[in-house]
N, C-alpha and C positions, 0 to 999 in steps of 0.2 A: 642295571639289571632289574627286571620287574619281579616283584614278590608274588606269591600265590594269591594273596588277598587282593592285590591290585588287578591281576589277571582275571580273577573271579568277578570283581566289580565291573571291569570293562565288558566281560561276557554278558553279565546280567543287564547292564545298561543297553547293550546292543540288542538283546532279546526283546526289550520293551519298545523298540522302534520298528519302523517298517519302511520299505521302499527306499527312496533316495535319501531320506534322513538317516537311515541305518548305514547306507553306503558312505555317506559323508562323515558320519561318526567313525566308522571303521577306517576310512581313508586318513582322517586326521590323526587317530591313534597310531596307525601304521607309520605315518609320516613323522610324528613326534617321537615315537619310542622304538621303531624298528627300521629306521632309515628308508622308509618308503618301499619296503620289500613285501609284495603280496605273498610269496612263499613262506616268509618268516611269520606273517600274520596267520597263515593257515596252520603252521606248526604250533605257534604259541597260543592262539585263541580258538582254533578250530573253525575259523571263518573261511568261506569259499574264496580262493585266490582270484577268481574271475570277478566276483562282486567287489572285492577290495581294489582290484586293478581298475574296474569301471569307476568306482568311487574316487580313485586318485585322478583319473582323467576328468571327471566332473569337477573336482576341486581345482584342477589346473586350468580348465577352460571356462568354468562358470556356467556351462551348459548342462542341464539336467536331462538325463535320458528317461523316457517314459516307456514302460513295457506295455505291449499290446496283448494282455492276457486273454481277452475275449477271442482272439484269433487262434489260440492254441487248442489242441485236442482234436479228436475225431468229430467230424460234422455229422449231423443227422442224415439219414438216408434221403429224406425229402429235400435236403439242401444239396446233396450230391447228385440226385436225379430229380430235377424239378418237375418232370412230366409223369413221375410215378403215381401221383395221386389220381390223375386222370386215367391212367392205364389200369389202376386197381379198380376204380369205380366202373370202368367198362367191363372188366372181368366179373365183378360181383353183381352187376346189374341183373335183377330178377332173382338173385339168390339171397337177398337180404330182406329183412322186414323190420319195421319199427316195433318197439315194445308194445305187446298186445294190450297192456293195461294203461298205456300212455302216461306212465309215471316218470320215465326218463326219455332223453333224446337219443339214447344209444340205439344203434341199428344192429340187429342180430344177424349173423351170417350162417348160412347152411353149408358153408364151404370152409375147408381147413386152410391154414396158412401154408401148409406144405403144397397143397394143390395150387394155391395162388402163386407161389414161388415157381412151381413147374410151368404154369401157364405163362407167367411173365417171361421166363427163359425161352419157352417154345414159341409162343405167339408174338411176343413183343420185342424179342431180340436182346434181352438183358443177359449179362454174363453170369455163369454159375457162381463164380467167386464173389460177385457183388451183392447177391441176394441170398440171405440165409433165413431159415424158418423162424428162428428165435427173433431175428431182427424184424421179420415180416409181422410177427405177433405184436411187437411194439409199435410198428408203423400203423397197423390196423387199429390199435387202441388209441393212438394219437388222432387218427382220422374219425374216431367216433364209432368204430365197429367193435362188437363184442362177439367173440367166437364161442358160441354155446351149442351144445348138442340139443336137438329137438326130439 
């Protein structure tokens, strides 16, 4: 039977580790003290049972699993629609100007993001759900445009 002090020590030790080292530690503790049961590790230490199970597999096989964290999450609009930059530039052509004082490289637009969204949907065939006004503001900022009123 594990005492509260020992449980706290194991929890604190696991918090100081990361990735496969943490899983290996959790797996070894689970194997030594809980009969290799991930659900017991979850109840006793509050560790994720999937992480403990993966750690046990890594311990058993000797193969370390590497997470591809960069592939997670929502992709930028420019990555989802590679041609959107060209389409936006075609729509804005003639409606933007460089900073009149030439202090920055930002191009100022005399057109709103809402109008650009509407034109992309109407003229370029984009879907309504794929292009939102707030997203368009961010895309335009990343492309070097600043939406200012003149």
